[in-house]
N, C-alpha and C positions, 0 to 999 in steps of 0.2 A: 513488520512495520517498515524494515529496511527496503523492501521491495517497493512499497508505496512511495517512500520518499525518493528513491531513485527514479521512479516513473515520474514524479512530480518535477524532479531536477530536469529530466530529459524533456518534458512537456514545455518547461519555461525556457530551456536553451532552444528548442525548436521554434518557439513563439517568438524569441528575440531575433532568431535568424530570418523569420519571414516578415518581420516589421519593415514597413516601407520608409525610407529616409524622407523627412520633410521636404517639400518642394521649394524651389528657390522663387522668389518675386522678381520679375523684371519690369521695371518701370522706364517708359520712353521718356527721356529728357528733351531730346531735340530731334526733329526731322519727320515726326508723324504729321502727314497732311502737306507736306512741303511740295512746291512746284519748282522742278529744276528746269533751268534755261538750257535747252539743248542747241540753241544758236550759239551761245557762248560756251557751252560744256561746263556750266557751273552748277553745283548742287550743294545743298545743305547736308553736312555730315551727320550721320545718324549717331546718336548717343543714347546709351541706356545705362541704368543703374540696376546693379544686382543687389538684393536684399534677402536676409534670412526670414524665417517664420515670424520673427519679431519686429520686422521691418527695419532692421539695422544694416547698413551697408556692408558689404563683404568685399575685402581687398584680396586680390589673387585668384579671383574665379576666372575660368576660361570661357570666353565668349566668342561665338562664330556667327558672322553676318553672312547670309547667303542671298545672292541676287538670282533672279530668273536667268535662265540659260538663253531664252528666246523672247522676242517681243521687247516691249518697253523695259528698261531697267538701265544697266550700266556695267562698269567694271571697277575693280580696285587696281592697285598697282600690278604691273605685268600682265594685264588684260585678264586677271583672276576674277572668277565669280563668287568667291568665298574669301573672307578675311578672319583670321583668328587673333584676338588679342586678350591681354589680361587686364582685369579691373584695377584701378588705381586706389589710393587710400580712401577716396569717397565712395568705392564701389562702382565707379564709372568706367565704361568701356566706350571708345571713340572709333568709329569707322573711318579712320583718316584715308585721304586719297581716292575717296568714291567720286567718279565722273560718270555722268549720265551718257547713255548712247543716243543715237540719232533718231530713235523710234518713239513717236508721240504716244502717250496713253498712261494709264494708271498700272501700277504694279506694287508688289508686296516685297519687303526684304524680311526674311525669316531670321530670327535672331534666337540661338540656343546657348544656354549658360550651363556650366558643370562646376561643382565645388564639393570635393570630399564625398563623392557619391550621390550628391544631391543635385538634381537638375530643374530646369526651368526653361520656358520659351515664350516669345511673343511674335508678333509681326509690326512692321513699321510701313504704313501706306504711304506712297509718293506718287507724282504725276510728272512725266516729261512733256514739256510743252515748248512750243516757240514763242519767246517772250520778246516784245518790242523794246525799243530804247527806254521808253518811260516806264517799263516793268509790267506793262499789261500784256496779257497773253494775246498773241496775234490771231488773226482769222475772225474778223467781224467787229473788232473794236476800232472806233474811230476816235481821233483826238478832238477836243473841244474846238480848237481853231479850225479844223477842216469841217466840222459840222456847221460853225459860224459862216464859213465861206460858201458852203453849199446852201445855207438858208438865204444869204444875200442874193446869190445867183438865181435861185428859185423864185424869190420875191420879185427880182426884176423882170423875170420872164413872164411871171403872172401879171405884173403891173403892165407890161408891154401888150400882152393878150388883151387885157381888159380895155386898155385904151384903143387898140385897133379895133375891137368889136363895137365899141360904143361911138368913136369918132372916125372911123375909117369908111363907113358906108355912105357918107353923105358926098354927092358930087360937087357941092359948092364949097366944100371945105379947102382951105389953102393946103398947097403942098407942104408937107412936113419933112424937114430934114432931121433925121434923128441924130441925137448925140449918142455916140456909142458909149456904152458902160463897160469900163474895164474893173476887173477885180483881180487884185494881185496878192498873193500870199506873202507874208513877212517872212523873215528868216525864223526857223524852227528853233525852239528852246526845249531843254528837258528839265523838268522839275516837278515837284508835287503839285496837285490841282490847286487852284486859287478859288 
């Protein structure tokens, strides 16, 4: 009987050694889907929360944020592509000092967490873009004022063409001195759409 109980004790010990520690849950709090302004080199700082298997925040977890080495992305302090921080009392880790590079496009920030042998990971998707003064991504986006000016100029041109084709063919028509139409853009303003 002693041999059987010793065998069971060894089996239980081996089973306990082979158990996998529960995974950490990483929740992206800020930064997923953010569009970074590469013209002004401003970005939204990524923030994650580390939780245990019961979804309770974990303070003191080690979190590493990793940016791509090439292409769209950016750097942390000292031009580093990785940043390691410890979670606060709310279980949150903030990637402070993130600055986008000048390369346009989408990229992913890899996030890995470690706490007492437990690990977890996630990714944060962001985009680097040229952003205009009003906050819209540049490259094909026109302001409402510019569209209105172009519409007035286009309407004037069409009106002049219609007049010329309907009245300009008659030899008995009196000479017409055209009044020039001038369109002047006002001073630009930046603000929300009206």
